[in-house]
N, C-alpha and C positions, 0 to 999 in steps of 0.2 A: 504494500500500500504506500501511497505517496502522501506528502504533506497536503496536497490538494484534496485527497480522499478524506483525510482527517478533518480538514477545514469544512468540507461538505457535510460530513456526518455531524459535526458539532453545530453547524448552522442549522441543519434540518432538525436536530434535537431542540434547539432554542425555538425555532419556528413552530414546531408541534406543541411545545409547552405553552407558547403564546396563544396559539389557536385554542387550546384547551381552556385557558383562562378566560378567553372571550366568549366561549360557547355557552349558550343557555341550555342546550339540550344535553342531558346527562349521558346519553349513549354516545353522542359525538365527542363529548369531553373525554369519556373513557377510551374511545378509539384513538384520539389524539395523544393521550398519555401513553397508551400502549405503543404507538408508533415512536414516540419520544424515547421510551425505554429501549426499544429495539435499536434505535440509532446510538443510544448510550452504550448498549452492549457491544455494538460494532466497534465503537471507540475503545472500549476495554480490551476487546480481542486484538485490535491493532497494537495497543500498548504492550500486551503480553508478547506478541510476536516480535515487536521492535526492541524489547528489552534484551540487551546482550547478556549472554551467559558468562559469568566471571568464574573461572576455575578457582577452587579453594586451595 
């Protein structure tokens, strides 16, 4: 993954959380939060892959 990928996932997470905050419909709010959580998980996955393994 590239830095652009990370920026994209971070931006989409923020956007989905903002959509959830503005939504009056509870179902739409839940879906936006689920999508935000998925983007957040992708960022965590990238961080794990990008973390170098340092030998002991």
